C-alpha positions, 0 to 999 in steps of 0.5 A: 332255106329251100333249092329249086332242083328235082328232089325239092320238086318231088318233095312239095309236089308241082303246085306248090313247087311252081309258087315257090319259084314264082312267086315265094311270099316268104322270101324277099326275092319271091322265089327259091334260089337256083342251084347255080347261085348256091355253086357260085357262092361256093366256088367264091369260098373255094377260089383264091379271090377268098384266100383271106377269107375265114370262118364266115357263114355265108347266108343264100337266103334270098334275104328270108333271114 
């Protein structure tokens, strides 16, 4: 899914970016992901807290999938 970054803003345009960050109806969370949210999932998987997790797909989609 889309992540709220400057590149996404440039790609979709200002009006669509505003819609996607505030009331994105296609996503149950109602918005795009923030980069920090994706980074947190990656940091967890790279940490010792996830040392026994193998071969998983972590879906960071705000409930879209």
